C-alpha positions in Angstrom: 130.2 107.7 133.4 131.8 109.5 136.3 134.8 111.8 136.0 137.0 109.1 137.6 135.9 106.5 135.1 136.5 108.8 132.2 140.0 109.7 133.4 140.7 106.0 133.8 139.7 105.3 130.2 141.8 108.2 129.1 144.8 106.7 130.9 144.2 103.3 129.4 144.0 104.8 126.0 147.3 106.7 126.5 148.9 103.5 127.8 147.7 101.4 124.9 148.9 104.2 122.5 152.3 104.4 124.0 152.7 100.6 124.0 151.8 100.3 120.3 154.8 99.0 118.4 153.5 99.5 114.8 154.4 103.0 113.7 151.9 102.9 110.9 149.1 102.2 113.4 150.3 105.0 115.6 150.3 107.5 112.7 146.8 106.4 111.7 145.6 106.8 115.3 147.1 110.3 115.5 145.5 111.3 112.1 142.1 109.8 113.2 142.1 111.5 116.6 142.9 114.9 115.0 140.3 114.4 112.3 137.6 114.2 115.0 138.2 117.8 115.9 137.9 119.1 112.4 134.6 120.3 111.1 133.0 117.8 108.7 130.8 118.4 105.7 127.3 117.3 106.3 125.8 114.9 103.8 122.5 116.3 102.6 119.5 114.4 103.8 121.4 112.5 106.5 119.9 112.9 110.0 122.4 114.3 112.5 120.4 115.4 115.5 118.0 113.3 117.6 115.1 115.3 116.3 116.2 114.7 112.7 116.6 111.0 113.4 113.1 110.7 115.0 111.5 112.6 112.2 113.2 110.3 109.6 111.9 107.2 111.4 108.4 108.7 111.6 108.5 109.5 107.9 109.7 105.9 107.1 106.9 104.4 109.3 104.3 106.6 107.6 105.6 105.6 104.1 105.4 102.0 105.1 101.8 102.4 106.3 101.0 103.9 102.9 102.6 101.0 101.1 105.5 103.0 99.7 108.9 101.5 99.4 110.1 98.1 98.2 111.0 94.8 99.9 114.5 93.6 100.2 113.9 91.1 97.5 112.6 93.7 95.1 115.6 95.9 95.7 118.0 93.0 95.2 116.2 92.0 92.0 116.2 95.5 90.6 119.9 96.2 91.3 121.2 92.7 90.7 122.4 92.2 94.3 
């Protein structure tokens, strides 16, 4: 995305925001936008970087090759889903 394209999207966002009539939605958008800048607590075991995601997929594939894990049907039966 070019700088011009990004700036156009920003302007579109601002226009949509200013034209919003529902005050509750506006307040939710403000809260959400500000929350994006706050540090978040990492969930243990959840992959965040590309390297972590790739490693997680490789582990899953290896576990599948070893026959580890359960089918969707087995999980549904076990947990009553």
